[in-house]
N, CA, C and O atoms as CSV, one atom per row, in Angstrom:
chain,resi,resn,atom,element,x,y,z
A,1,MET,N,N,0.841,-1.180,0.000
A,1,MET,CA,C,0.000,0.000,0.000
A,1,MET,C,C,0.885,1.242,0.000
A,1,MET,O,O,2.015,1.225,0.487
A,2,SER,N,N,0.350,2.293,-0.547
A,2,SER,CA,C,1.058,3.572,-0.557
A,2,SER,C,C,0.092,4.676,-0.129
A,2,SER,O,O,-1.115,4.463,-0.008
A,3,VAL,N,N,0.653,5.840,0.090
A,3,VAL,CA,C,-0.179,6.973,0.506
A,3,VAL,C,C,-0.168,8.049,-0.560
A,3,VAL,O,O,0.773,8.162,-1.345
A,4,SER,N,N,-1.223,8.833,-0.574
A,4,SER,CA,C,-1.316,9.971,-1.487
A,4,SER,C,C,-1.754,11.185,-0.681
A,4,SER,O,O,-2.674,11.107,0.133
A,5,TYR,N,N,-1.087,12.299,-0.917
A,5,TYR,CA,C,-1.425,13.548,-0.238
A,5,TYR,C,C,-2.111,14.524,-1.175
A,5,TYR,O,O,-2.095,15.729,-0.925
A,6,LYS,N,N,-2.720,14.024,-2.261
A,6,LYS,CA,C,-3.427,14.891,-3.204
A,6,LYS,C,C,-4.507,15.707,-2.505
A,6,LYS,O,O,-4.749,16.861,-2.858
A,7,LYS,N,N,-5.158,15.102,-1.509
A,7,LYS,CA,C,-6.200,15.819,-0.771
A,7,LYS,C,C,-5.632,17.039,-0.054
A,7,LYS,O,O,-6.289,18.075,0.037
A,8,LEU,N,N,-4.405,16.909,0.456
A,8,LEU,CA,C,-3.760,18.038,1.128
A,8,LEU,C,C,-3.523,19.174,0.144
A,8,LEU,O,O,-3.822,20.331,0.442
A,9,TRP,N,N,-2.987,18.849,-1.027
A,9,TRP,CA,C,-2.674,19.899,-2.007
A,9,TRP,C,C,-3.956,20.566,-2.500
A,9,TRP,O,O,-3.976,21.775,-2.734
A,10,LYS,N,N,-5.029,19.783,-2.660
A,10,LYS,CA,C,-6.311,20.367,-3.075
A,10,LYS,C,C,-6.851,21.290,-1.981
A,10,LYS,O,O,-7.384,22.361,-2.271
A,11,LEU,N,N,-6.710,20.868,-0.725
A,11,LEU,CA,C,-7.168,21.680,0.398
A,11,LEU,C,C,-6.414,23.011,0.436
A,11,LEU,O,O,-7.009,24.059,0.690
A,12,LEU,N,N,-5.110,22.967,0.185
A,12,LEU,CA,C,-4.319,24.204,0.166
A,12,LEU,C,C,-4.788,25.122,-0.960
A,12,LEU,O,O,-4.899,26.334,-0.771
A,13,ILE,N,N,-5.062,24.551,-2.123
A,13,ILE,CA,C,-5.551,25.351,-3.249
A,13,ILE,C,C,-6.893,25.984,-2.897
A,13,ILE,O,O,-7.120,27.168,-3.150
A,14,ASP,N,N,-7.783,25.179,-2.307
A,14,ASP,CA,C,-9.109,25.689,-1.932
A,14,ASP,C,C,-9.012,26.830,-0.926
A,14,ASP,O,O,-9.841,27.740,-0.926
A,15,ARG,N,N,-8.000,26.775,-0.075
A,15,ARG,CA,C,-7.821,27.815,0.956
A,15,ARG,C,C,-6.860,28.916,0.513
A,15,ARG,O,O,-6.507,29.796,1.298
A,16,ASP,N,N,-6.440,28.860,-0.749
A,16,ASP,CA,C,-5.522,29.846,-1.311
A,16,ASP,C,C,-4.244,29.944,-0.478
A,16,ASP,O,O,-3.775,31.036,-0.157
A,17,MET,N,N,-3.694,28.781,-0.138
A,17,MET,CA,C,-2.458,28.716,0.644
A,17,MET,C,C,-1.348,28.094,-0.189
A,17,MET,O,O,-1.588,27.276,-1.078
A,18,LYS,N,N,-0.140,28.502,0.123
A,18,LYS,CA,C,1.042,27.924,-0.511
A,18,LYS,C,C,1.679,26.928,0.463
A,18,LYS,O,O,1.384,26.938,1.658
A,19,LYS,N,N,2.553,26.073,-0.064
A,19,LYS,CA,C,3.246,25.107,0.795
A,19,LYS,C,C,4.022,25.823,1.894
A,19,LYS,O,O,4.107,25.338,3.022
A,20,LYS,N,N,4.581,26.972,1.559
A,20,LYS,CA,C,5.335,27.755,2.545
A,20,LYS,C,C,4.418,28.243,3.671
A,20,LYS,O,O,4.834,28.295,4.828
A,21,ASP,N,N,3.177,28.599,3.339
A,21,ASP,CA,C,2.199,28.995,4.352
A,21,ASP,C,C,1.916,27.827,5.297
A,21,ASP,O,O,1.852,28.005,6.513
A,22,LEU,N,N,1.748,26.639,4.729
A,22,LEU,CA,C,1.501,25.449,5.534
A,22,LEU,C,C,2.680,25.166,6.453
A,22,LEU,O,O,2.504,24.846,7.629
A,23,GLN,N,N,3.863,25.286,5.911
A,23,GLN,CA,C,5.081,25.056,6.690
A,23,GLN,C,C,5.142,25.996,7.889
A,23,GLN,O,O,5.405,25.564,9.011
A,24,ARG,N,N,4.903,27.265,7.651
A,24,ARG,CA,C,4.970,28.271,8.716
A,24,ARG,C,C,3.860,28.058,9.750
A,24,ARG,O,O,4.105,28.139,10.954
A,25,LEU,N,N,2.654,27.788,9.282
A,25,LEU,CA,C,1.502,27.628,10.163
A,25,LEU,C,C,1.606,26.382,11.038
A,25,LEU,O,O,1.242,26.412,12.214
A,26,SER,N,N,2.100,25.294,10.466
A,26,SER,CA,C,2.146,24.022,11.184
A,26,SER,C,C,3.460,23.776,11.917
A,26,SER,O,O,3.523,22.941,12.819
A,27,GLY,N,N,4.510,24.501,11.532
A,27,GLY,CA,C,5.811,24.316,12.172
A,27,GLY,C,C,6.579,23.102,11.675
A,27,GLY,O,O,7.489,22.627,12.356
A,28,VAL,N,N,6.230,22.594,10.505
A,28,VAL,CA,C,6.974,21.464,9.951
A,28,VAL,C,C,8.114,21.975,9.069
A,28,VAL,O,O,8.119,23.134,8.654
A,29,SER,N,N,9.063,21.109,8.793
A,29,SER,CA,C,10.258,21.503,8.046
A,29,SER,C,C,10.012,21.490,6.538
A,29,SER,O,O,9.079,20.847,6.057
A,30,PRO,N,N,10.861,22.207,5.797
A,30,PRO,CA,C,10.777,22.143,4.330
A,30,PRO,C,C,11.009,20.718,3.819
A,30,PRO,O,O,10.439,20.321,2.803
A,31,ALA,N,N,11.848,19.952,4.525
A,31,ALA,CA,C,12.110,18.564,4.122
A,31,ALA,C,C,10.840,17.718,4.231
A,31,ALA,O,O,10.602,16.839,3.403
A,32,LEU,N,N,10.034,17.984,5.245
A,32,LEU,CA,C,8.789,17.234,5.406
A,32,LEU,C,C,7.819,17.580,4.280
A,32,LEU,O,O,7.154,16.699,3.735
A,33,ILE,N,N,7.738,18.855,3.934
A,33,ILE,CA,C,6.873,19.272,2.815
A,33,ILE,C,C,7.319,18.567,1.531
A,33,ILE,O,O,6.485,18.147,0.729
A,34,ALA,N,N,8.628,18.441,1.340
A,34,ALA,CA,C,9.155,17.749,0.163
A,34,ALA,C,C,8.764,16.273,0.180
A,34,ALA,O,O,8.398,15.721,-0.858
A,35,LYS,N,N,8.837,15.626,1.349
A,35,LYS,CA,C,8.438,14.218,1.466
A,35,LYS,C,C,6.961,14.049,1.116
A,35,LYS,O,O,6.583,13.092,0.440
A,36,LEU,N,N,6.131,14.980,1.578
A,36,LEU,CA,C,4.712,14.929,1.252
A,36,LEU,C,C,4.512,15.055,-0.253
A,36,LEU,O,O,3.660,14.385,-0.837
A,37,GLY,N,N,5.304,15.918,-0.870
A,37,GLY,CA,C,5.216,16.116,-2.316
A,37,GLY,C,C,5.571,14.869,-3.109
A,37,GLY,O,O,5.127,14.689,-4.243
A,38,ARG,N,N,6.390,13.997,-2.488
A,38,ARG,CA,C,6.779,12.737,-3.137
A,38,ARG,C,C,5.918,11.562,-2.657
A,38,ARG,O,O,6.214,10.406,-2.958
A,39,ASN,N,N,4.852,11.865,-1.909
A,39,ASN,CA,C,3.954,10.835,-1.362
A,39,ASN,C,C,4.705,9.798,-0.536
A,39,ASN,O,O,4.398,8.607,-0.589
A,40,GLU,N,N,5.688,10.261,0.224
A,40,GLU,CA,C,6.442,9.366,1.099
A,40,GLU,C,C,5.776,9.307,2.468
A,40,GLU,O,O,4.984,10.178,2.828
A,41,ASN,N,N,6.109,8.267,3.220
A,41,ASN,CA,C,5.569,8.137,4.571
A,41,ASN,C,C,6.168,9.198,5.478
A,41,ASN,O,O,7.365,9.475,5.407
A,42,VAL,N,N,5.345,9.788,6.324
A,42,VAL,CA,C,5.797,10.754,7.326
A,42,VAL,C,C,5.223,10.336,8.673
A,42,VAL,O,O,4.308,9.515,8.732
A,43,SER,N,N,5.749,10.889,9.735
A,43,SER,CA,C,5.314,10.491,11.069
A,43,SER,C,C,3.889,10.955,11.364
A,43,SER,O,O,3.403,11.936,10.801
A,44,THR,N,N,3.251,10.235,12.243
A,44,THR,CA,C,1.919,10.615,12.693
A,44,THR,C,C,1.968,11.983,13.355
A,44,THR,O,O,1.053,12.792,13.201
A,45,GLU,N,N,3.036,12.233,14.088
A,45,GLU,CA,C,3.205,13.532,14.759
A,45,GLU,C,C,3.163,14.677,13.748
A,45,GLU,O,O,2.546,15.711,14.005
A,46,SER,N,N,3.810,14.498,12.615
A,46,SER,CA,C,3.813,15.531,11.575
A,46,SER,C,C,2.422,15.725,10.986
A,46,SER,O,O,1.999,16.854,10.736
A,47,LEU,N,N,1.713,14.620,10.766
A,47,LEU,CA,C,0.358,14.714,10.230
A,47,LEU,C,C,-0.565,15.425,11.221
A,47,LEU,O,O,-1.434,16.200,10.821
A,48,VAL,N,N,-0.372,15.159,12.514
A,48,VAL,CA,C,-1.181,15.820,13.544
A,48,VAL,C,C,-0.915,17.323,13.541
A,48,VAL,O,O,-1.847,18.115,13.674
A,49,LYS,N,N,0.346,17.722,13.390
A,49,LYS,CA,C,0.688,19.153,13.335
A,49,LYS,C,C,-0.029,19.827,12.173
A,49,LYS,O,O,-0.576,20.920,12.322
A,50,ILE,N,N,-0.024,19.176,11.021
A,50,ILE,CA,C,-0.657,19.738,9.827
A,50,ILE,C,C,-2.165,19.820,10.017
A,50,ILE,O,O,-2.783,20.839,9.708
A,51,CYS,N,N,-2.755,18.739,10.527
A,51,CYS,CA,C,-4.209,18.729,10.746
A,51,CYS,C,C,-4.624,19.783,11.764
A,51,CYS,O,O,-5.643,20.450,11.591
A,52,THR,N,N,-3.839,19.932,12.819
A,52,THR,CA,C,-4.143,20.940,13.836
A,52,THR,C,C,-4.089,22.333,13.225
A,52,THR,O,O,-4.964,23.161,13.482
A,53,ALA,N,N,-3.070,22.592,12.422
A,53,ALA,CA,C,-2.913,23.908,11.793
A,53,ALA,C,C,-4.058,24.209,10.823
A,53,ALA,O,O,-4.507,25.350,10.716
A,54,LEU,N,N,-4.521,23.182,10.122
A,54,LEU,CA,C,-5.569,23.379,9.117
A,54,LEU,C,C,-6.970,23.169,9.685
A,54,LEU,O,O,-7.960,23.463,9.015
A,55,GLY,N,N,-7.060,22.665,10.905
A,55,GLY,CA,C,-8.367,22.400,11.508
A,55,GLY,C,C,-9.121,21.310,10.777
A,55,GLY,O,O,-10.315,21.444,10.506
A,56,CYS,N,N,-8.422,20.224,10.456
A,56,CYS,CA,C,-9.042,19.138,9.713
A,56,CYS,C,C,-8.633,17.795,10.296
A,56,CYS,O,O,-7.910,17.738,11.291
A,57,ASP,N,N,-9.091,16.724,9.682
A,57,ASP,CA,C,-8.789,15.369,10.110
A,57,ASP,C,C,-7.778,14.752,9.143
A,57,ASP,O,O,-7.614,15.236,8.023
A,58,VAL,N,N,-7.105,13.689,9.573
A,58,VAL,CA,C,-6.109,13.031,8.726
A,58,VAL,C,C,-6.713,12.594,7.393
A,58,VAL,O,O,-6.071,12.712,6.349
A,59,GLY,N,N,-7.937,12.095,7.427
A,59,GLY,CA,C,-8.599,11.664,6.194
A,59,GLY,C,C,-8.869,12.794,5.220
A,59,GLY,O,O,-9.152,12.553,4.046
A,60,ASP,N,N,-8.784,14.036,5.703
A,60,ASP,CA,C,-8.989,15.197,4.836
A,60,ASP,C,C,-7.739,15.558,4.048
A,60,ASP,O,O,-7.813,16.310,3.077
A,61,ILE,N,N,-6.576,15.021,4.463
A,61,ILE,CA,C,-5.327,15.410,3.803
A,61,ILE,C,C,-4.596,14.252,3.129
A,61,ILE,O,O,-3.664,14.477,2.356
A,62,MET,N,N,-5.003,13.029,3.411
A,62,MET,CA,C,-4.306,11.891,2.801
A,62,MET,C,C,-5.268,10.738,2.572
A,62,MET,O,O,-6.354,10.680,3.149
A,63,GLU,N,N,-4.840,9.822,1.713
A,63,GLU,CA,C,-5.591,8.593,1.512
A,63,GLU,C,C,-4.610,7.458,1.274
A,63,GLU,O,O,-3.484,7.676,0.827
A,64,ILE,N,N,-5.046,6.256,1.576
A,64,ILE,CA,C,-4.220,5.065,1.370
A,64,ILE,C,C,-4.622,4.447,0.036
A,64,ILE,O,O,-5.799,4.207,-0.232
A,65,ILE,N,N,-3.620,4.200,-0.782
A,65,ILE,CA,C,-3.848,3.634,-2.111
A,65,ILE,C,C,-3.398,2.172,-2.085
A,65,ILE,O,O,-2.213,1.898,-1.895
A,66,PRO,N,N,-4.334,1.224,-2.274
A,66,PRO,CA,C,-3.927,-0.192,-2.279
A,66,PRO,C,C,-3.098,-0.513,-3.519
A,66,PRO,O,O,-3.322,0.052,-4.590
A,67,ASN,N,N,-2.148,-1.417,-3.368
A,67,ASN,CA,C,-1.356,-1.873,-4.514
A,67,ASN,C,C,-2.230,-2.706,-5.429
A,67,ASN,O,O,-3.101,-3.434,-4.953
A,68,LYS,N,N,-2.018,-2.615,-6.723
A,68,LYS,CA,C,-2.812,-3.371,-7.672
A,68,LYS,C,C,-2.657,-4.875,-7.450
A,68,LYS,O,O,-3.620,-5.627,-7.602
A,69,GLU,N,N,-1.450,-5.315,-7.090
A,69,GLU,CA,C,-1.198,-6.740,-6.860
A,69,GLU,C,C,-2.054,-7.246,-5.702
A,69,GLU,O,O,-2.581,-8.357,-5.763
A,70,SER,N,N,-2.196,-6.441,-4.647
A,70,SER,CA,C,-2.974,-6.839,-3.476
A,70,SER,C,C,-4.438,-6.992,-3.834
A,70,SER,O,O,-5.120,-7.876,-3.316
A,71,GLU,N,N,-4.923,-6.131,-4.720
A,71,GLU,CA,C,-6.329,-6.196,-5.123
A,71,GLU,C,C,-6.618,-7.510,-5.836
A,71,GLU,O,O,-7.669,-8.111,-5.617
A,72,THR,N,N,-5.694,-7.967,-6.691
A,72,THR,CA,C,-5.926,-9.196,-7.435
A,72,THR,C,C,-5.793,-10.404,-6.512
A,72,THR,O,O,-6.447,-11.421,-6.740
A,73,ASP,N,N,-4.961,-10.313,-5.475
A,73,ASP,CA,C,-4.816,-11.416,-4.530
A,73,ASP,C,C,-6.115,-11.628,-3.763
A,73,ASP,O,O,-6.446,-12.758,-3.404
A,74,LEU,N,N,-6.855,-10.548,-3.509
A,74,LEU,CA,C,-8.090,-10.651,-2.744
A,74,LEU,C,C,-9.221,-11.261,-3.566
A,74,LEU,O,O,-10.108,-11.912,-3.015
A,75,GLY,N,N,-9.194,-11.054,-4.870
A,75,GLY,CA,C,-10.293,-11.467,-5.713
A,75,GLY,C,C,-10.185,-12.891,-6.104
A,75,GLY,O,O,-11.043,-13.401,-6.823
């Protein structure tokens, strides 16, 4: 399984915010913003900081994408 932060980027667009605004508001590092941009795993603590800053839930900023191989194994 992998993660996608497309919901986060859409939320920022909807709120007319830049990644730098998110970084400043949430107190996360530029390296963490870069990891999010590459859909890499980040700590729960970092996700909580972002959600707290944006006033949202984890499900509002990320989603879990099942691997195609796993889907065929289930069927």
